C-alpha positions in Angstrom: 90.6 201.8 191.5 87.6 204.0 191.0 88.2 203.9 187.2 88.0 200.1 187.3 84.7 200.3 189.2 83.3 202.7 186.6 84.5 200.4 183.9 82.7 197.5 185.4 79.5 199.4 185.2 80.1 200.6 181.6 81.1 197.3 180.2 77.7 195.8 180.5 76.3 198.5 178.2 79.2 198.7 175.7 80.6 195.2 175.6 78.2 192.8 177.3 80.4 189.9 176.4 83.4 191.3 178.3 83.5 190.7 182.1 85.9 192.2 184.6 86.7 190.0 187.7 88.6 190.9 190.8 90.1 189.0 193.7 90.7 192.2 195.6 94.2 192.9 194.3 94.2 191.7 190.7 91.7 192.4 187.9 91.0 190.1 185.0 89.2 190.8 181.8 87.4 187.7 180.3 85.5 187.3 177.1 84.9 184.7 174.4 84.9 187.5 171.9 88.6 188.3 171.2 87.9 191.5 169.3 85.8 193.0 172.2 88.4 191.9 174.7 91.2 193.5 172.8 89.2 196.7 172.3 88.4 196.9 176.0 92.1 196.3 176.9 93.2 198.9 174.4 90.8 201.5 175.9 92.1 200.7 179.4 95.7 201.2 178.3 94.8 204.5 176.6 93.0 205.8 179.7 95.5 204.6 182.3 98.7 205.5 180.4 97.2 208.5 178.5 98.5 207.2 175.2 96.9 206.8 171.8 97.2 203.2 170.6 95.9 204.0 167.1 99.1 205.6 165.9 
């Protein structure tokens, strides 16, 4: 949970077009820029699952 809160703070600096929304239980990434959205999602997967998606 803390990681997602930190991500919310960092997104505005790194990818200002990607927003993270929460309803308390579920989190949703939104963006009109598909490349930024996929890059952010990839970074989340790498951080949470400790995997390298670039292989």
